[in-house]
N, C-alpha and C positions, 0 to 999 in steps of 0.2 A: 633671800633678802626682800623685803616688802618694797614695792615700787613707790616712788614718790607720788603724792596726791596730784601734782600738776600734770604727770604723765597720764594718769588714769583719766583725767578730765579731757586731755587732748584726744585720746583714743575715742572716747564717747562722742565728741563733737564730729570727728572725722567719719565715724560710722553713720551718724544721723545725716550727714551731708550726702552720702552715697545712696541712701534708701529713698529719698523724696523724689528724685527724677524717675527712678524705676517705677514707683507707684503711679506717677502722673502718666507715664507712657502706657501702662496697662489699661488705664481708664480711656485713653484716646482710642485704643484698638478695639474697645468694646462697642463703639458707635459707628454707624455707616453714614458718613458725611456726603455720599453720592446720591442720596434720595432725600426728598422733602420729609419733614416731620409733621406731627399733628398740629404744631403751632404755626406752620407755614401756610401760605395761601398762594394759589396759582391763578393767573388771569390770562385770557387770550384776546387778541384784537381781531376784529373782522377784517379779512383781506379785501383789497380793492377788487373791482370787477375784473375777471380774468377770462379770456377765451377758452373754450373747452379744450382740454388736453394740452394746455400750455403751462409752463412753469410759473409758480406763484410762491409768495412768502406769507406765512402765517406767524405773526410775532406774539410774544407773551412776556410775562415777568413773574419772578418769584419774590415774595415778600415774607420776611426780611431778606434783603439781597445778600447773596454770597455766590461765589464762583464754583464751578465743577459739579453742579447737581445735574443728574441725568433726568431728562424729560422726554416722555413719549407723546406722540400725537395719535389719538385713537379715533377711529371712525367705525361705527357699528361693531364695537368690541374688538377691532383688529388694529394693531399698531401699523400706521402707514408712514411714519417718519420719526426720527429721533434727533435730539439736540442736547447741548449742555449749556448751563447758565454761564454768563459772563460775570465779572466782578460786580456790576451794577444790578445783577439779578435777571437781566434780560436774556431772552433766547429767541431763536428764529428757526422755523422749519421751511425747507425748500422742497416742493413736490409738484408733480403734475396734477392739476385739478381736473378730475373726471367725475366728481360728484360734489354737490353742494353741502354734503355732510348730514347732520351736524358733527362738529369736531370737538373733542375735549383734550386738554393737556393733563397728563397724569404722571405723577412721580410717587412711588411707594403707594400709600393709601390716600394720597391727596389728589383731588381732581379739580379742574377749573369748571366754571360754568360753560355750557356748550355754546358754540358760535357756528353760524352757517355761512358758507361762502356764497358769492354771487357769480354765476357762470354765464358767459355769453355764448349761446349755442352757435353752431355753424349751419347756415342754410345754403343749399344748392338749388338752383332753378334754371330751367331751360325751356325754350319754346321752339317746337319744330312743326313744319308743315308749310303749305302754301298760304301766304297771307292775303287771301282773297275773300271777299264777302261771302258768307254762307258756307265756306269750307272749314272743316274742323282743324284747329291747331292742337297739337299734343303738348300739354304742359306736364313736365316732370319736375317734382320738387322733393327735396329730402332735408332731414334735420338730424344733427348729431349733438348730443345723444338722442336716441328715439324717445327717451323719457322727458325731454325738455319741455314738451307742450304740444299743442295742436297747430297745424298750419292753415292759415286762411288766405284765400286768393281774393284780391280786390282789384277790379278793373275800372279804370277811369277814362272817360272820353270828354275832353275839355274840362268842364266843371261838374260833369255828371258821373255819378257812380253807376255803372251799368251792370256790375256783377259783384257779389260778395258771398262767398260760401267757403266752407271748410273743404279741404282736399286731403286725400289719403297719401301719406308719405310713400314715395317710390312707385306709386301706381299712376299710370298715365291718365290725365284728365283731359277730355275733349272740350275745347273752348271754341265756340262758334259765335262770330260777331256779324251783325246784320247791317252795319253801316260802314262805308268807306271813310276812314278818318285816322288820325294819330291817336294811339292809346298808350296808357301807362298801366302796367300790371304790377301790383305789389304782392309778394308772397311774404307774409309776416307770421311771426310766432305769437300765439296766445300762450304765454309761458306758465309753466307750473312753478310751484314754490322753489326758490333758490336759483331760478334762471331769469335772465333779463330779456326784455323784448328786443327783437331785431327783425329787420325786413330786408328783402332783396328786391331791387327794382328792375323791371324789364320794360324798355321802351320800343315800340314797334308801330308800323303803319299797316293798315288793311286797305286794299284797293278793290275796285270793281272794274276791271278792264272792259271797255266797250269793244266787243268783237263782232264782226260781221263777215259776209261773204268777201273773200279776198284777203282777210287778215292772216298774218303769219306770226310765228314765234312761240316763245315759251308759254304765253297765256293761252294760245290756241291748243297747245299740247296738253296743258292742264285741263282745259275744257273737254277735250276729246277723251282723255283718260278718265275723267269723272263721268262723262256720259256712258262710256263702256261699263264702268263699275256699277252704274245705276241701271244697267240692262237696256239702255237705248241702242238700237241698231246703228252700227257705224262700220264703214268699210275698213278703216284702220286709223290709228293715231299717228299723223304725219306732220303735225305742227302747221298744217295749211287748212284754212277754213274754206273747204270746197263744198260741192253739192251734197255730199254725204253728211258733212257736219251741219250744213244748213237744215237738212231734213230732220236730223236728230234733234236740233234745237226746236224746230217746229213741233216735234213730238213732245218735247219737254214742256213747251208753252201750252200745248193743247191739254196735256195731262194736268198741269197746274192751274188751268183756267186763266192764263195770261193772254195778252194781245199777241196774235200770231205774226210777229214782225220778222222773225228769223234772226234778230240781233240779240246779243247777250248784254242785257242791261243789269243794273244792280238787283232789280226784282227777279230777273231770270237766274242770276247767281244764287240769290237766297233760295229760290225754289229748288235749284239743283242741290243745294246743301241740305234742304229739308226732305228731299225726295226719298221715299221708301217704296219698295216693290208694291205695286198696286195689288189689290185682292181680286182674284177672278170671281165671277158670279157662280160658276159651276165647279164641280169637283172633277178630278181626273185629268186626262190629257186631251187637249182640243185646241181649236183656234177660236179666239173671241174678237169680234169687231164691234167697236162702240161708235155708232153713227153720230152721236152728239159731239164727242171729242175727236172724231176722225182719227182713231188709232186702232191698231191691231195688236193683240197679245198672243204670243205663243205660250200656251199653258202646258206645263209638264208636271204630272203628279200633284195637281192643285196649286202649283206655284208659277207665277209669271216669270219666264226666263228670257223673253225678248219683247221689246216694245218698238213697233214699227209705225211710222206715219202712213195714213192712207187717204184716199179721196174716193168717196162713194158717189152714188147717183145724184146728179145735179137737181133732178126733180124729186128727189126723195124716194125713187123707185127701187132702190136696193132692198130686196125682201128682208124681213126680220123673222127670226125663229131659229130652230135647230135643224141643220142640214148635214149631209154627209157628202164627202168628195166622191164623185162617181167616175170622174175622168181626169186624166192628167196629160198635158201636151207640152213637151219640152221645147225650148227655143221659140221661134216665131218672130215676126217682124214688128207687128203692132201689139198684139197680146202676147207678152213675153213670159214664157214659163207659166202656163195657165193651169189653175186648179179649179175645175168646174164643180160647183156644189149644188146647183139646181138650174134646170133649163140651160139658158145661154149665159148665166151669171157665173163669173169666175173671179178668183183672186189671182191677179197677174201683174207683171211688171209693165210700166208704161213710161214714156219719155217725159210726161208732164204730170206731176203729182202736187198740185197746189194745196195749201193748208185749209181747203174748204171743199165741199161737195162739187165735183165737176165732171164725173164720168157719165156714161150712158146707162149706168146701173151696176156695172162690175165694181169690184173693190180693187182700185189701183194701188200698187206699191212701187217704190223707186226701182229703177232698172238694176242698180247695183246690188240690191238685196234680193231680187227675185230668184236667181238661181239657188241661193242659200235657203231661202224660204221654201222653194220647191222641194228641196231635199228633206226639209223638216215635216212636210205635209205628205202623208201617205194616203193611198186609196182607203176610202171608208172613214177617214178622219172626220170627227165632228167639227162643224163650223157653227158657232152661235153668234148671231147678229142681233143687236138690240140698240135702242136709243139710250 
């Protein structure tokens, strides 16, 4: 029996209604809505200045806006962070900033224009040493990251810039100042691209302690330590400005051409800071006496190893030339531990060794150094005396 026409029409309508949704679902599954398409654009905003290795946000937007699109943050071809867009197309990356970039946002084949971050580097700086005129201070400075730029040291006294120079990261820099005053030292970055300028301030004072016979304390100990380090003869470093310290200061002043006051002034501190081992006039191992400066050098292998104050003949009669020690007499009451080099002339200890020529012709040395010097001078040792 043939079906009525109205039933055939009903079946056709019902069949059409079931195929349209199925076709629409197949089209949706053929597209990847999680990445941007060729008609989309991506943009990135430059992040605010961020300290090195701290968390920062880099924000961006997808146009036209839609949610759920995966975005990568790429630096030097490497994905460093990932995010998804919100309904308004916005996205945000959170990461530690260790490089200024540049960074790009990427989704599928779509990329944003690159942006660079601005990073504030980290500076460390310290100043070590005795803050006394002429004495070297050790500045240590560092920067993180090392690629952030160069470090410059600027030292200011009052309204005057007294030092400005580049310093090597992590390598100690000797800073010597010649005036007693308050100072401000700035260690600042000369930044490379992507980094901001930053400085570290150090405030400190430099003094010139006035020391003299009878002084005690830390300043005297520093003085004695430095005298020994610069090869001036000294009995020991005991923080007491005694006769041995006085005579070592005489030797310093003689060598530097200063007034022979025996007092540590700012000029004497500067001279001590600049002091370098003097150069002997002859080569080899011998004893050298400078009548003009009234000092004696113990020379070993062409290097001065000890500097001793002396007092030669008051009338200038201490002979000059090259001699050899021909006799040695230990002990003694007046001529203490004598080293005879010609006739009755000897290098010996004596109770009075003023900072000027005062002897009968011998080379006087302080009593406290005479036994030690006696042990350093052997028979046949050369003795060179000159003006």
